[in-house]
Legacy VTK file of the C-alpha trace (Angstrom):
# vtk DataFile Version 3.0
C-alpha trace
ASCII
DATASET POLYDATA
POINTS 326 float
87.581 69.281 94.395
87.485 71.737 97.341
87.702 74.756 95.182
84.813 73.535 92.842
82.637 72.713 95.799
83.185 76.443 97.222
82.302 77.587 93.852
79.179 75.433 93.541
77.897 76.584 97.105
78.680 80.229 96.389
76.693 80.041 93.046
73.703 78.415 94.383
70.690 80.444 95.057
69.380 78.171 97.718
70.231 74.584 98.954
72.307 72.305 96.658
71.894 68.494 97.342
74.887 66.415 97.864
73.807 64.386 94.993
74.007 67.268 92.556
77.394 68.177 93.699
78.676 64.356 93.405
77.157 64.120 89.916
78.704 67.577 88.769
82.090 66.759 89.979
81.959 62.936 89.289
82.835 61.726 92.774
80.787 60.028 95.510
78.422 61.575 97.818
80.638 60.364 100.674
83.509 62.295 99.323
81.335 65.323 99.025
80.570 64.971 102.486
84.279 64.841 103.831
85.171 67.932 101.884
82.064 69.749 103.425
83.258 68.712 106.941
86.716 69.828 106.058
85.436 73.171 104.925
83.581 73.459 108.405
86.689 72.959 110.163
88.108 75.694 108.096
85.621 78.082 109.387
82.966 78.086 106.714
79.394 77.903 107.939
77.433 75.534 105.964
73.882 74.521 106.824
72.670 70.915 105.937
69.078 69.802 106.020
67.783 66.496 104.944
66.298 66.343 101.420
67.536 69.715 100.472
71.196 69.474 100.694
73.857 72.114 101.664
73.607 75.991 101.826
76.580 78.065 102.416
75.884 80.798 105.319
78.837 82.546 105.419
82.772 82.127 104.418
85.611 82.760 106.613
88.362 85.578 105.881
91.016 83.194 104.886
93.336 83.982 101.979
93.433 80.405 99.927
93.610 79.476 96.150
89.821 78.420 96.433
88.500 81.738 97.737
90.705 84.016 95.952
89.963 82.434 92.290
86.282 82.676 93.017
84.947 85.867 91.042
88.684 86.882 90.066
87.986 88.185 86.783
91.662 88.424 85.031
93.196 86.651 82.172
96.812 86.381 83.520
97.249 88.060 86.873
96.388 85.626 89.440
96.157 82.674 87.188
98.089 80.692 89.759
97.595 81.645 93.352
99.962 79.967 95.930
99.122 80.848 99.519
100.897 80.115 102.787
100.014 80.506 106.513
103.307 82.041 107.219
106.379 82.871 105.228
109.383 84.888 105.775
108.494 87.248 102.948
106.299 86.819 100.093
108.954 88.595 97.867
111.513 86.233 99.120
109.161 83.198 98.289
108.108 84.700 94.939
111.778 85.163 93.730
112.540 81.479 94.612
109.306 80.318 92.576
110.451 82.621 89.761
113.705 81.083 89.636
112.242 77.696 89.372
110.268 78.823 86.560
106.780 80.177 88.142
104.926 81.774 85.192
103.840 85.367 84.581
100.925 86.609 86.867
101.496 84.032 89.653
100.555 85.508 92.880
102.148 84.550 96.286
100.295 85.426 99.353
100.480 84.712 102.941
98.487 85.228 106.037
101.748 86.224 107.882
105.142 87.355 107.189
107.809 86.802 109.728
110.344 88.976 108.099
108.432 91.169 105.656
110.696 93.840 104.188
110.003 97.418 102.699
112.079 99.844 100.801
115.639 100.151 101.621
115.449 96.986 103.879
113.120 98.431 106.290
111.012 96.015 108.506
107.297 95.749 107.353
104.971 94.874 110.571
102.778 92.022 109.033
100.437 90.482 111.890
98.726 87.415 110.920
95.245 87.280 109.286
94.968 91.061 109.475
96.480 92.273 106.280
97.105 91.536 102.618
100.792 90.495 102.103
101.188 89.323 98.430
103.522 89.499 95.501
103.310 89.355 91.997
105.719 87.380 89.565
105.920 89.171 86.110
108.012 88.444 83.132
107.544 91.497 80.987
109.471 92.076 77.558
110.858 95.299 78.542
114.174 97.003 79.015
115.665 96.756 82.588
115.691 100.486 83.045
111.839 100.755 82.646
110.984 97.966 85.302
110.866 100.443 88.136
107.742 102.086 86.606
106.005 98.850 87.547
105.927 100.061 91.068
103.852 103.221 90.066
101.719 101.007 88.168
101.040 98.828 91.053
100.451 101.640 93.446
97.852 103.127 91.041
96.058 99.814 91.138
96.060 99.574 94.959
94.871 103.172 95.463
91.954 102.726 92.960
91.063 99.118 94.405
90.940 100.827 98.121
88.860 103.737 96.839
86.258 101.465 95.126
85.784 98.778 98.010
86.131 101.168 101.113
85.176 104.550 99.642
88.033 105.834 101.644
90.065 108.736 99.911
93.357 106.859 99.300
96.129 108.715 97.668
99.551 107.716 96.332
102.601 109.067 97.779
105.309 108.789 95.348
106.852 106.430 94.682
105.812 103.369 96.760
103.286 104.345 99.504
99.446 104.613 99.674
98.179 106.838 102.265
94.961 107.487 103.834
94.105 110.704 106.297
98.128 111.351 105.888
99.193 107.910 107.346
100.682 104.904 105.508
98.333 102.046 104.717
100.264 100.327 101.931
103.923 99.916 100.927
105.287 98.464 97.608
108.534 96.878 96.981
109.700 95.968 93.477
112.492 93.665 92.901
114.041 92.491 89.546
116.179 89.659 88.074
117.643 90.851 85.058
120.545 90.795 82.578
122.210 94.035 80.802
119.335 94.219 78.110
116.849 91.515 79.341
114.499 91.249 82.333
114.333 87.634 83.530
111.365 88.397 85.998
110.147 91.193 88.300
108.453 90.647 91.497
105.946 93.270 92.859
105.242 93.095 96.563
102.169 94.631 98.101
101.559 95.018 101.745
98.217 96.425 102.832
97.184 97.186 106.533
93.496 95.923 106.431
92.108 94.836 109.831
94.768 95.963 111.917
93.206 97.204 115.292
96.359 99.340 116.635
99.726 100.132 115.888
102.744 100.095 118.532
103.698 103.619 119.685
106.684 104.245 117.338
104.316 103.340 114.300
101.109 105.035 115.419
101.721 108.424 114.050
102.814 107.084 110.709
100.716 103.912 110.003
96.977 103.233 109.964
94.635 100.577 108.704
91.641 100.295 106.382
89.656 98.986 109.699
90.834 102.227 111.796
89.932 104.671 109.026
86.607 103.078 107.727
85.568 101.871 111.436
84.754 98.490 109.986
86.122 95.050 109.260
86.877 94.441 105.492
86.827 91.273 103.429
90.395 90.989 102.408
89.633 88.840 99.308
87.666 91.688 97.822
90.290 94.128 97.982
92.665 91.637 96.683
90.612 90.608 93.674
89.906 94.153 92.625
93.421 95.045 93.019
94.735 92.219 90.848
91.736 92.902 88.225
92.781 96.719 87.968
96.545 95.892 88.225
96.108 93.619 84.831
94.548 96.523 83.188
97.103 98.983 83.912
99.931 96.366 83.296
98.584 95.926 79.923
98.468 99.909 79.334
102.137 99.828 80.509
103.380 97.288 78.196
101.997 98.963 75.239
104.525 101.839 75.908
106.789 100.638 78.392
106.068 103.746 80.309
103.059 105.379 82.146
101.854 107.379 79.142
98.428 105.571 79.044
97.902 106.115 82.754
99.886 109.091 83.893
96.738 111.305 84.078
94.969 108.962 86.555
98.374 108.421 88.359
98.813 112.536 88.628
95.241 112.656 90.071
95.757 109.967 92.793
99.203 111.342 93.670
99.259 113.300 97.013
102.621 114.770 96.341
101.410 117.107 93.533
101.187 120.679 94.759
102.680 119.877 98.055
106.038 121.224 99.664
108.576 118.326 99.746
111.910 117.668 100.979
113.915 115.112 99.105
117.116 113.212 100.880
119.379 111.330 98.488
122.945 110.349 98.052
123.401 113.003 95.495
121.215 115.800 96.803
119.222 117.248 99.493
116.397 120.045 98.266
113.227 121.291 99.085
110.395 122.457 96.478
106.832 122.184 95.435
105.873 119.067 93.350
104.936 119.890 89.836
103.846 116.418 88.398
105.053 112.961 87.828
106.264 112.371 84.246
105.192 109.435 81.838
108.794 107.884 82.731
107.825 108.007 86.445
110.183 110.925 87.628
108.892 113.387 90.107
109.510 117.152 88.923
110.058 119.526 91.653
110.068 123.310 91.209
112.909 124.689 93.616
112.916 127.962 95.434
114.582 129.535 92.655
111.915 128.576 90.141
114.011 125.859 88.638
112.117 122.402 87.448
114.321 119.497 88.897
113.821 115.995 87.907
113.911 113.408 90.741
114.281 109.754 90.029
114.920 108.295 93.460
115.348 109.221 97.102
113.430 109.573 100.103
110.651 112.244 99.577
108.886 113.685 102.594
105.759 115.710 102.324
105.010 118.598 104.735
102.536 117.395 107.267
102.861 113.702 106.249
104.982 111.185 108.353
106.143 113.629 110.718
107.497 116.340 108.144
106.628 119.848 109.248
LINES 1 327
326 0 1 2 3 4 5 6 7 8 9 10 11 12 13 14 15 16 17 18 19 20 21 22 23 24 25 26 27 28 29 30 31 32 33 34 35 36 37 38 39 40 41 42 43 44 45 46 47 48 49 50 51 52 53 54 55 56 57 58 59 60 61 62 63 64 65 66 67 68 69 70 71 72 73 74 75 76 77 78 79 80 81 82 83 84 85 86 87 88 89 90 91 92 93 94 95 96 97 98 99 100 101 102 103 104 105 106 107 108 109 110 111 112 113 114 115 116 117 118 119 120 121 122 123 124 125 126 127 128 129 130 131 132 133 134 135 136 137 138 139 140 141 142 143 144 145 146 147 148 149 150 151 152 153 154 155 156 157 158 159 160 161 162 163 164 165 166 167 168 169 170 171 172 173 174 175 176 177 178 179 180 181 182 183 184 185 186 187 188 189 190 191 192 193 194 195 196 197 198 199 200 201 202 203 204 205 206 207 208 209 210 211 212 213 214 215 216 217 218 219 220 221 222 223 224 225 226 227 228 229 230 231 232 233 234 235 236 237 238 239 240 241 242 243 244 245 246 247 248 249 250 251 252 253 254 255 256 257 258 259 260 261 262 263 264 265 266 267 268 269 270 271 272 273 274 275 276 277 278 279 280 281 282 283 284 285 286 287 288 289 290 291 292 293 294 295 296 297 298 299 300 301 302 303 304 305 306 307 308 309 310 311 312 313 314 315 316 317 318 319 320 321 322 323 324 325
């Protein structure tokens, strides 16, 4: 009922009476009044006037199912949203829910992560009510070896959403970072549960620094936030909804070919690696070169100093001038 009342208040051009709400929902006016009071306690500013009813003045920047479902224009992604005040990690929680049968498109989101993880087990700073910490459960009918490309699909969606909502010039740092002004603003972590030839589920974790005012000294030169770069506070739910909507479009295109064929041109246009000097460090090789492109299979093509094109599928890729590589 709370979600429906929020929706009615949002859609009303002016005041909406308690009687109209109660008739629409088939509940008593007392029940409506109780929910309105509960919403006020959560931070909703709701004006009430005798003989006119209720009017929503402003909504708090909280991430709950009711707020996120409002104006979310997707068919599958976000059809179910599970929100928490605090979890160890949204990826960990999403994996538990997936093992219990959570369906395709389920989104797990939290106001705070106490043990957020980045790539290769690195810690991810996730202070409360300042960022977007969410994971998407997917059950794609694909071969396991193609699942890693979902990181790139999600990265493109986040990049496009940030550009559209904030007008900031966000770029993708292959394979799993989004950067603004040469600093990391978002990290992605994709994890899979599979058999030899079958994917049980994939969890795509997304962490976006939105309204973080400052970072500790050890991160200040590497990390930034939308607030710092745009010099304003952003509504997190708008960024979430736009990310999920764009991701659904790109995910559908990915499933048509099980690769990036349908979106690779857009990806390369957003990829900050292209044409840049990079250093690649992995178990099998260490090399420097200039990035030529990202392929439809998600590999990075680097031209080494001898002019040979080398295909990179994994490893730490440092770009000259970004994250301290000079």
